[in-house]
PLY file of the C-alpha trace (Angstrom):
ply
format ascii 1.0
element vertex 266
property float x
property float y
property float z
element edge 265
property int vertex1
property int vertex2
end_header
-16.15 16.50 81.45
-15.44 17.48 77.97
-13.07 20.12 76.68
-13.19 21.92 73.34
-10.23 23.96 72.19
-10.37 26.74 69.41
-7.14 28.46 67.76
-7.36 31.08 65.15
-4.88 33.97 64.16
-4.56 36.12 66.97
-7.18 34.08 69.33
-7.07 30.97 71.38
-9.66 29.73 73.68
-11.16 26.77 75.46
-14.60 25.54 76.46
-14.97 23.16 79.27
-18.02 21.41 79.44
-19.26 19.87 82.91
-22.41 18.12 84.20
-23.58 18.72 87.74
-25.16 16.45 90.13
-28.65 17.60 89.17
-28.03 16.56 85.50
-27.71 20.00 84.08
-24.72 20.70 81.70
-22.72 23.89 81.83
-20.06 25.58 79.93
-17.07 27.80 80.91
-15.11 29.65 78.14
-11.56 30.70 78.95
-9.64 32.90 76.71
-5.90 31.36 76.64
-4.72 34.33 74.20
-6.31 37.16 72.68
-9.62 38.61 73.54
-13.07 38.33 72.24
-16.81 39.31 73.13
-18.53 35.94 73.66
-22.06 36.87 72.22
-23.87 33.22 71.60
-23.06 29.58 72.18
-23.87 26.86 69.85
-24.01 23.35 70.33
-24.90 19.89 68.67
-24.46 16.18 68.21
-23.02 13.91 65.48
-26.54 13.46 64.05
-27.20 15.77 61.31
-30.88 15.18 60.54
-33.56 17.72 61.10
-33.26 21.56 61.12
-30.34 23.06 62.62
-31.06 25.75 65.39
-29.79 29.39 65.00
-30.50 32.67 66.28
-30.61 34.89 63.31
-29.17 38.29 62.74
-25.79 39.17 63.99
-25.75 35.97 65.96
-26.14 33.42 63.27
-23.36 30.88 62.47
-24.12 30.42 58.78
-21.40 29.97 56.56
-18.13 29.22 58.34
-20.08 28.43 61.75
-22.05 25.63 59.80
-19.28 23.60 58.87
-16.33 21.55 60.67
-13.15 20.72 58.63
-15.67 20.93 55.23
-18.40 18.92 56.78
-21.52 20.04 57.67
-22.59 20.63 61.15
-26.25 20.71 62.44
-26.79 22.92 65.49
-29.43 21.36 68.19
-29.41 24.31 70.60
-28.28 28.02 70.51
-28.20 30.36 73.51
-27.76 34.38 73.30
-25.34 35.60 75.94
-25.05 39.30 74.64
-25.52 41.70 71.91
-22.28 42.35 69.64
-20.70 45.59 70.45
-18.77 46.91 73.63
-20.76 49.92 73.96
-20.62 52.12 77.06
-19.05 49.30 79.07
-16.28 48.59 76.83
-13.93 46.05 78.15
-15.79 45.68 81.49
-18.46 44.13 79.56
-19.35 41.01 81.15
-19.13 38.72 78.07
-15.69 40.43 77.10
-12.67 38.31 77.86
-9.00 38.89 77.55
-6.14 36.63 77.98
-6.53 34.38 81.16
-10.03 35.72 81.84
-13.04 33.18 82.17
-16.66 33.33 81.40
-19.10 30.80 83.36
-20.33 28.20 84.36
-23.29 28.97 81.96
-26.07 26.41 82.12
-26.87 25.31 78.37
-30.50 25.40 78.15
-32.37 21.93 77.33
-29.04 19.90 77.56
-29.28 16.92 80.07
-25.96 15.04 79.17
-22.51 15.86 77.94
-23.21 12.80 75.26
-25.36 15.20 73.31
-22.46 17.58 72.43
-20.16 16.68 69.87
-19.72 19.98 68.39
-19.52 23.33 70.05
-19.69 26.82 68.53
-18.84 30.33 69.64
-20.07 33.54 67.89
-17.79 36.26 69.23
-17.31 39.91 68.16
-14.54 42.14 69.14
-11.99 39.47 68.62
-8.40 39.96 68.21
-8.44 38.21 64.89
-7.47 40.14 61.69
-11.54 39.86 60.77
-12.80 41.25 64.27
-15.31 38.24 64.70
-15.53 34.63 64.68
-17.70 31.71 64.17
-15.76 29.23 66.09
-16.75 25.43 65.86
-14.52 22.67 67.62
-14.69 19.16 68.80
-13.82 17.81 72.04
-10.18 16.81 72.73
-9.40 13.27 72.84
-8.98 12.06 76.52
-5.56 10.91 77.59
-5.16 7.26 78.00
-5.45 6.67 81.89
-2.37 5.21 83.55
-2.86 1.55 84.90
-2.30 1.64 88.34
-1.03 -2.08 87.87
1.57 -1.13 85.43
4.79 0.42 87.09
5.62 4.02 85.90
8.93 4.09 87.57
12.38 2.75 86.27
13.42 1.82 89.93
16.73 0.54 90.55
17.63 -2.50 92.64
20.53 -0.97 94.37
21.74 2.74 95.14
25.17 3.61 96.24
25.23 6.94 98.08
28.54 8.43 97.32
30.04 10.65 100.08
33.61 11.28 98.98
36.27 10.26 96.25
39.80 9.12 96.25
42.75 10.71 94.58
41.78 9.16 91.33
38.37 10.52 91.48
36.49 7.13 92.28
34.04 6.72 94.95
36.13 5.46 98.20
33.33 6.44 100.89
29.35 5.91 100.88
26.75 3.50 101.78
24.75 0.77 99.56
21.04 0.38 100.25
19.53 -2.54 98.50
15.80 -2.76 97.52
14.96 -5.59 100.16
16.02 -2.78 102.63
13.40 -0.32 101.86
10.24 0.38 103.88
7.46 -2.03 103.44
5.25 -0.96 100.61
8.16 1.56 99.34
7.84 1.99 95.25
11.56 2.13 94.95
12.12 5.71 94.10
15.41 7.43 95.08
13.53 9.17 98.07
12.41 5.65 99.27
16.09 4.83 99.12
17.16 8.07 101.03
14.57 7.35 103.55
16.02 3.84 104.21
19.53 5.18 104.64
18.60 7.95 107.11
16.55 5.03 108.86
19.30 2.49 109.08
22.37 4.93 109.29
21.21 8.03 111.22
24.50 9.14 111.48
24.59 10.07 107.69
22.49 12.77 108.30
24.61 15.86 107.78
27.47 14.07 105.45
27.81 16.06 102.26
26.24 13.57 99.54
28.48 13.84 96.24
26.39 11.35 94.01
23.78 8.77 93.75
24.75 5.83 91.60
21.85 3.29 90.66
22.23 -0.49 89.64
20.07 -3.11 88.37
20.65 -6.70 89.38
19.64 -9.35 86.83
18.42 -12.78 87.92
21.99 -14.48 87.33
23.26 -11.96 89.86
24.85 -9.62 87.30
24.86 -6.13 88.48
24.76 -3.27 85.78
25.28 0.40 86.41
22.06 2.23 85.18
22.28 5.95 86.28
24.52 8.68 87.87
23.29 11.85 89.72
25.53 14.58 90.91
24.02 16.11 94.09
26.61 18.13 96.29
24.57 18.96 99.41
24.19 17.90 102.76
22.18 14.79 103.42
18.70 15.85 104.96
15.37 14.07 105.58
13.85 16.56 103.31
16.52 17.14 100.62
15.27 17.02 96.94
16.41 14.37 94.65
16.37 13.83 91.03
13.26 11.73 89.68
14.00 8.47 87.90
10.35 7.84 87.27
9.00 7.75 83.54
5.94 9.69 82.72
3.02 8.31 80.71
4.66 9.02 77.40
7.55 6.54 78.41
10.27 9.66 78.32
12.70 9.57 81.02
12.50 12.78 83.29
16.09 12.50 84.38
18.72 11.57 81.98
21.26 8.89 83.02
24.19 9.92 80.86
27.25 11.57 82.51
27.12 14.69 80.66
23.42 15.33 81.45
23.59 14.88 85.48
20.81 16.21 87.47
22.08 18.95 89.50
20.25 19.29 92.54
21.15 21.90 95.28
0 1
1 2
2 3
3 4
4 5
5 6
6 7
7 8
8 9
9 10
10 11
11 12
12 13
13 14
14 15
15 16
16 17
17 18
18 19
19 20
20 21
21 22
22 23
23 24
24 25
25 26
26 27
27 28
28 29
29 30
30 31
31 32
32 33
33 34
34 35
35 36
36 37
37 38
38 39
39 40
40 41
41 42
42 43
43 44
44 45
45 46
46 47
47 48
48 49
49 50
50 51
51 52
52 53
53 54
54 55
55 56
56 57
57 58
58 59
59 60
60 61
61 62
62 63
63 64
64 65
65 66
66 67
67 68
68 69
69 70
70 71
71 72
72 73
73 74
74 75
75 76
76 77
77 78
78 79
79 80
80 81
81 82
82 83
83 84
84 85
85 86
86 87
87 88
88 89
89 90
90 91
91 92
92 93
93 94
94 95
95 96
96 97
97 98
98 99
99 100
100 101
101 102
102 103
103 104
104 105
105 106
106 107
107 108
108 109
109 110
110 111
111 112
112 113
113 114
114 115
115 116
116 117
117 118
118 119
119 120
120 121
121 122
122 123
123 124
124 125
125 126
126 127
127 128
128 129
129 130
130 131
131 132
132 133
133 134
134 135
135 136
136 137
137 138
138 139
139 140
140 141
141 142
142 143
143 144
144 145
145 146
146 147
147 148
148 149
149 150
150 151
151 152
152 153
153 154
154 155
155 156
156 157
157 158
158 159
159 160
160 161
161 162
162 163
163 164
164 165
165 166
166 167
167 168
168 169
169 170
170 171
171 172
172 173
173 174
174 175
175 176
176 177
177 178
178 179
179 180
180 181
181 182
182 183
183 184
184 185
185 186
186 187
187 188
188 189
189 190
190 191
191 192
192 193
193 194
194 195
195 196
196 197
197 198
198 199
199 200
200 201
201 202
202 203
203 204
204 205
205 206
206 207
207 208
208 209
209 210
210 211
211 212
212 213
213 214
214 215
215 216
216 217
217 218
218 219
219 220
220 221
221 222
222 223
223 224
224 225
225 226
226 227
227 228
228 229
229 230
230 231
231 232
232 233
233 234
234 235
235 236
236 237
237 238
238 239
239 240
240 241
241 242
242 243
243 244
244 245
245 246
246 247
247 248
248 249
249 250
250 251
251 252
252 253
253 254
254 255
255 256
256 257
257 258
258 259
259 260
260 261
261 262
262 263
263 264
264 265
């Protein structure tokens, strides 16, 4: 799959290219904001040799449609979809798209591989841009680096304290500690895994009001360090929601561990 994004004042759309099992390549155009009447599609690779393909007349891509970031684009193929103008059909015209609508998949004539397309062009009229038409040229979005399944993506604790009540000084005085080696075999170490272990080992805890969850890290020398605190304030149940302590692929924590930023879960 290849995804092309285009944005101009008053218009944003996405072109998604896919290749079927039969080798054909298809395009789906989705308008994210604004509107346009899609009249023609153009595509080309990064080799600029030869004569550029074109449809001529009102469907041409001359001028702005023949360059990207100031560099020349040579089109290898072009495909007409409709004539400019909404006519009697108005906004019911098949190629007219408003926000949230898609057109396609449209099989691209003569294309047998996604590798043949490094530039994608859309000739459209009746657009929401100030000019009322576009010759849009875009390049594929860079794919996100896949998460290595061998690399941990969760900041998992070594010990969790499930707090059920506090003393008069406001310190936890009743609760249950669960250590990592008490988790079920194959568990990743999320808070849900610790909750499962607590309910499995101490079934009478179900129905207790869980006030707070405190997480700890245990160093090789045995030093125990508190790493997070999450306010809950809800009865314990085997399907209760818990704050996540996983780290996403960008390395940002999805749940803050600072006291003033407790994750409230009802």
